[in-house]
Backbone as ProteinMPNN parsed JSONL, in Angstrom:
{"seq_chain_A": "MDDYTLIKASVLLNHTFTKVRVSVDEIKEKHPHRKDLIDSMEQSLVDLNDVRNAYHTLEKEYRAAMQTCFRLERINLELKLENKELKTEIESLTTEL", "coords_chain_A": {"N_chain_A": [[109.933, 152.42, 82.429], [111.986, 150.781, 84.72], [113.446, 147.551, 85.633], [114.304, 147.594, 88.299], [112.612, 149.481, 89.55], [110.133, 148.226, 89.274], [110.535, 145.853, 90.766], [111.135, 146.942, 93.272], [108.69, 148.221, 93.896], [107.013, 146.0, 94.062], [108.157, 144.606, 96.206], [107.837, 146.486, 98.277], [105.05, 146.614, 98.399], [104.399, 143.979, 99.154], [105.727, 143.966, 101.608], [104.304, 145.905, 103.047], [101.807, 144.652, 103.158], [102.498, 142.446, 104.765], [103.257, 143.76, 107.148], [100.806, 144.864, 107.972], [99.335, 142.531, 108.312], [100.763, 141.301, 110.424], [100.315, 143.222, 112.396], [97.528, 143.036, 112.696], [97.323, 140.408, 113.681], [98.67, 140.755, 116.092], [97.024, 142.602, 117.419], [94.712, 141.076, 117.618], [95.587, 139.178, 119.414], [96.365, 140.669, 121.718], [94.336, 142.527, 122.173], [91.607, 141.426, 121.852], [88.991, 142.268, 122.041], [88.659, 144.485, 120.488], [87.003, 144.617, 118.08], [86.101, 146.371, 116.108], [88.41, 147.629, 115.162], [89.914, 145.398, 114.4], [88.268, 144.228, 112.426], [88.272, 146.29, 110.53], [90.995, 146.412, 109.841], [91.379, 143.847, 108.837], [89.786, 144.005, 106.577], [91.295, 145.86, 105.22], [93.516, 144.277, 104.714], [92.396, 142.473, 102.877], [91.857, 144.27, 100.825], [94.477, 145.181, 100.236], [95.554, 142.776, 99.341], [94.062, 142.416, 97.025], [95.03, 144.583, 95.577], [97.718, 143.818, 95.36], [97.449, 141.512, 93.751], [96.367, 142.67, 91.421], [98.489, 144.37, 90.742], [100.541, 142.524, 90.179], [99.427, 141.243, 87.967], [99.293, 143.416, 86.174], [102.032, 143.924, 85.98], [102.947, 141.6, 84.69], [101.585, 141.889, 82.251], [102.754, 144.262, 81.37], [105.432, 143.447, 81.027], [105.063, 141.57, 78.983], [104.118, 143.286, 76.978], [106.378, 144.849, 76.613], [108.153, 142.957, 75.561], [106.857, 142.424, 73.148], [107.074, 144.956, 72.007], [109.889, 145.184, 71.706], [110.277, 143.075, 69.898], [108.809, 143.986, 67.682], [110.232, 146.294, 67.136], [112.66, 145.209, 66.321], [111.815, 143.878, 63.977], [111.016, 146.115, 62.53], [113.493, 147.403, 62.155], [114.769, 145.461, 60.596], [113.15, 145.545, 58.305], [113.614, 148.171, 57.467], [116.299, 147.961, 56.778], [116.085, 146.101, 54.684], [114.548, 147.645, 52.928], [116.356, 149.699, 52.362], [118.344, 148.222, 51.052], [116.898, 147.349, 48.812], [116.357, 149.807, 47.583], [118.947, 150.521, 46.876], [119.487, 148.486, 45.057], [117.539, 149.072, 43.113], [118.494, 151.571, 42.246], [120.897, 150.76, 41.173], [120.03, 149.111, 39.074], [118.635, 150.987, 37.583], [120.701, 152.669, 36.801], [122.082, 150.991, 35.098], [120.405, 150.873, 32.962]], "CA_chain_A": [[110.068, 151.913, 83.785], [113.029, 149.762, 84.741], [113.196, 146.392, 86.496], [114.508, 147.975, 89.702], [111.399, 150.158, 90.022], [109.077, 147.21, 89.388], [110.856, 144.96, 91.886], [110.998, 147.733, 94.497], [107.26, 148.404, 94.158], [106.472, 144.707, 94.48], [108.673, 144.319, 97.558], [107.181, 147.4, 99.212], [103.652, 146.202, 98.524], [104.398, 142.762, 99.966], [106.164, 144.344, 102.957], [103.172, 146.588, 103.677], [100.817, 143.61, 103.443], [102.997, 141.669, 105.906], [103.177, 144.607, 108.347], [99.41, 144.959, 108.398], [98.94, 141.203, 108.807], [101.375, 141.129, 111.74], [99.6, 144.125, 113.313], [96.218, 142.439, 112.963], [97.54, 139.257, 114.566], [99.046, 141.269, 117.409], [95.826, 143.188, 118.031], [93.825, 139.953, 117.966], [96.146, 138.518, 120.589], [96.445, 141.545, 122.888], [93.088, 143.285, 122.353], [90.588, 140.734, 121.047], [87.7, 142.954, 122.15], [88.649, 145.602, 119.523], [86.463, 144.067, 116.831], [86.006, 147.425, 115.1], [89.75, 147.796, 114.596], [90.294, 144.129, 113.758], [87.493, 144.098, 111.183], [88.762, 147.294, 109.587], [92.334, 146.018, 109.368], [91.228, 142.653, 107.998], [89.298, 144.482, 105.286], [92.469, 146.465, 104.574], [94.318, 143.164, 104.19], [91.719, 141.998, 101.666], [92.094, 145.302, 99.805], [95.897, 145.119, 99.858], [95.761, 141.569, 98.555], [93.508, 142.711, 95.699], [95.99, 145.473, 94.92], [98.886, 142.985, 95.003], [97.097, 140.674, 92.599], [96.252, 143.546, 90.253], [99.838, 144.831, 90.402], [101.278, 141.43, 89.536], [98.841, 141.067, 86.635], [99.77, 144.531, 85.352], [103.462, 143.739, 85.738], [103.071, 140.569, 83.651], [101.136, 142.482, 80.99], [103.784, 145.233, 80.993], [106.585, 142.706, 80.507], [104.662, 141.017, 77.681], [104.065, 144.404, 76.03], [107.763, 145.235, 76.328], [108.69, 141.942, 74.645], [106.243, 142.697, 71.846], [107.679, 146.193, 71.513], [111.239, 144.87, 71.242], [110.158, 142.238, 68.705], [108.378, 144.847, 66.581], [111.35, 147.192, 66.825], [113.609, 144.413, 65.529], [111.216, 143.696, 62.654], [111.081, 147.416, 61.882], [114.882, 147.612, 61.715], [115.02, 144.534, 59.488], [112.448, 146.062, 57.129], [114.338, 149.366, 57.021], [117.503, 147.483, 56.097], [115.645, 145.523, 53.415], [114.14, 148.773, 52.101], [117.586, 150.362, 51.912], [118.98, 147.333, 50.074], [116.091, 147.38, 47.589], [116.601, 151.101, 46.948], [120.275, 150.433, 46.263], [119.35, 147.617, 43.894], [116.8, 149.839, 42.088], [119.42, 152.575, 41.708], [121.875, 150.02, 40.335], [119.331, 148.689, 37.852], [118.33, 152.214, 36.828], [121.962, 153.128, 36.241], [122.439, 150.078, 34.004], [119.545, 151.149, 31.805]], "C_chain_A": [[111.099, 150.785, 83.755], [112.682, 148.639, 85.726], [113.335, 146.734, 87.974], [113.237, 148.589, 90.285], [110.269, 149.152, 90.212], [109.306, 146.3, 90.59], [110.674, 145.686, 93.206], [109.527, 147.903, 94.872], [106.629, 147.108, 94.667], [106.898, 144.373, 95.906], [107.978, 145.207, 98.587], [105.723, 147.019, 99.44], [103.54, 144.945, 99.391], [104.775, 143.063, 101.417], [105.017, 145.013, 103.718], [102.081, 145.586, 104.054], [101.228, 142.82, 104.692], [102.912, 142.474, 107.2], [101.747, 144.688, 108.864], [98.943, 143.621, 108.964], [99.496, 140.949, 110.206], [100.664, 142.001, 112.774], [98.229, 143.564, 113.676], [96.361, 141.275, 113.935], [97.876, 139.709, 115.985], [97.836, 141.865, 118.132], [94.851, 142.089, 118.441], [94.287, 139.282, 119.266], [96.038, 139.391, 121.841], [95.144, 142.28, 123.193], [91.961, 142.653, 121.531], [89.218, 141.41, 121.082], [87.568, 144.095, 121.142], [88.206, 145.123, 118.14], [86.389, 145.123, 115.728], [87.343, 147.607, 114.377], [90.183, 146.545, 113.831], [89.576, 143.972, 112.423], [87.992, 145.068, 110.111], [90.114, 146.887, 108.998], [92.273, 144.761, 108.508], [90.687, 143.027, 106.623], [90.431, 145.139, 104.512], [93.385, 145.391, 104.006], [93.718, 142.607, 102.901], [91.977, 142.978, 100.521], [93.539, 145.276, 99.315], [96.19, 143.884, 99.012], [95.211, 141.745, 97.141], [94.475, 143.593, 94.903], [97.23, 144.691, 94.493], [98.601, 142.147, 93.771], [96.998, 141.506, 91.325], [97.627, 144.014, 89.795], [100.609, 143.737, 89.658], [100.734, 141.138, 88.139], [99.326, 142.166, 85.693], [101.253, 144.4, 85.019], [103.699, 142.695, 84.644], [102.681, 141.142, 82.28], [102.162, 143.495, 80.475], [104.985, 144.512, 80.377], [106.272, 142.083, 79.137], [104.624, 142.112, 76.619], [105.476, 144.85, 75.651], [108.41, 144.23, 75.372], [108.143, 142.157, 73.238], [106.867, 143.93, 71.214], [109.078, 145.923, 70.96], [111.204, 144.043, 69.954], [109.765, 143.085, 67.494], [109.478, 145.823, 66.176], [112.392, 146.466, 65.968], [113.098, 144.212, 64.108], [111.292, 145.0, 61.867], [112.491, 147.682, 61.348], [115.238, 146.704, 60.536], [114.374, 145.045, 58.2], [113.117, 147.328, 56.588], [115.602, 148.97, 56.258], [117.138, 146.908, 54.735], [115.243, 146.627, 52.432], [115.371, 149.487, 51.519], [118.289, 149.525, 50.834], [118.221, 147.344, 48.752], [116.262, 148.705, 46.848], [117.949, 151.099, 46.233], [120.217, 149.583, 44.999], [118.615, 148.331, 42.76], [117.71, 150.867, 41.428], [120.44, 151.915, 40.776], [121.247, 149.607, 39.022], [119.004, 149.894, 36.97], [119.568, 152.734, 36.141], [122.355, 152.276, 35.032], [121.608, 150.354, 32.763], [120.053, 152.379, 31.121]], "O_chain_A": [[111.077, 149.938, 82.862], [111.761, 148.758, 86.533], [112.58, 146.231, 88.806], [112.836, 148.245, 91.397], [109.533, 149.217, 91.197], [108.376, 146.012, 91.343], [110.127, 145.125, 94.156], [109.16, 147.744, 96.037], [105.812, 147.123, 95.588], [106.09, 143.912, 96.712], [107.576, 144.731, 99.649], [105.226, 147.099, 100.563], [102.675, 144.868, 100.263], [104.209, 142.483, 102.343], [104.789, 144.721, 104.892], [101.504, 145.665, 105.138], [100.403, 142.559, 105.567], [102.536, 141.932, 108.24], [101.514, 144.591, 110.068], [98.239, 143.58, 109.973], [98.787, 140.442, 111.075], [100.438, 141.566, 113.903], [97.821, 143.615, 114.837], [95.606, 141.17, 114.901], [97.417, 139.113, 116.959], [97.658, 141.647, 119.33], [94.233, 142.172, 119.503], [93.475, 138.876, 120.097], [95.659, 138.902, 122.906], [94.879, 142.619, 124.347], [91.427, 143.283, 120.618], [88.376, 141.139, 120.226], [86.47, 144.622, 120.958], [88.951, 145.218, 117.165], [86.589, 144.813, 114.553], [87.396, 147.723, 113.153], [90.75, 146.638, 112.743], [90.19, 143.627, 111.413], [88.116, 144.709, 108.94], [90.338, 147.011, 107.794], [93.037, 144.626, 107.552], [91.081, 142.436, 105.618], [90.521, 144.997, 103.292], [93.967, 145.572, 102.936], [94.44, 142.305, 101.951], [92.276, 142.573, 99.398], [93.79, 145.342, 98.111], [96.985, 143.944, 98.074], [95.814, 141.282, 96.174], [94.703, 143.372, 93.714], [97.734, 144.881, 93.387], [99.42, 142.082, 92.854], [97.488, 141.097, 90.272], [97.903, 144.051, 88.596], [101.247, 143.997, 88.637], [101.499, 140.821, 87.229], [99.72, 141.894, 84.559], [101.679, 144.724, 83.911], [104.551, 142.883, 83.776], [103.362, 140.907, 81.281], [102.407, 143.571, 79.271], [105.492, 144.92, 79.331], [107.12, 142.075, 78.245], [105.05, 141.891, 75.485], [105.734, 145.189, 74.496], [109.142, 144.628, 74.465], [108.882, 142.079, 72.257], [107.156, 143.942, 70.017], [109.414, 146.383, 69.868], [111.992, 144.272, 69.037], [110.323, 142.92, 66.409], [109.629, 146.136, 64.995], [112.933, 147.03, 65.017], [113.853, 144.356, 63.146], [111.596, 144.991, 60.674], [112.654, 148.136, 60.215], [115.92, 147.122, 59.6], [114.981, 144.983, 57.13], [113.175, 147.527, 55.374], [115.934, 149.562, 55.231], [117.806, 147.193, 53.742], [115.562, 146.553, 51.245], [115.407, 149.828, 50.337], [118.766, 150.06, 49.833], [118.835, 147.347, 47.685], [116.306, 148.725, 45.618], [118.073, 151.614, 45.122], [120.829, 149.925, 43.987], [119.0, 148.221, 41.596], [117.704, 151.02, 40.206], [120.789, 152.459, 39.728], [121.867, 149.74, 37.967], [119.092, 149.814, 35.744], [119.492, 153.198, 35.003], [122.901, 152.792, 34.057], [122.051, 150.101, 31.643], [119.484, 152.806, 30.116]]}, "name": "protein", "num_of_chains": 1, "seq": "MDDYTLIKASVLLNHTFTKVRVSVDEIKEKHPHRKDLIDSMEQSLVDLNDVRNAYHTLEKEYRAAMQTCFRLERINLELKLENKELKTEIESLTTEL"}
């Protein structure tokens, strides 16, 4: 997953939350008697906020995992290089014997 996809998802989630919040405020103002609709939409806002929080937590964990992956990949490459150098040294020492 690339940064563009993560940022786009975050923006869309925040945009959807804002649209629902604006709709709730508008319904409260124009149709305050529609408690069934208002209550339902307010619950949806709570749910969307929970989803936003979970998404941001997952995004942080994903980025941390990616950093760990890159660090381990670098260590792996360093160890492969060291292994290759040691094999060359062993071959050199074996040849001298």
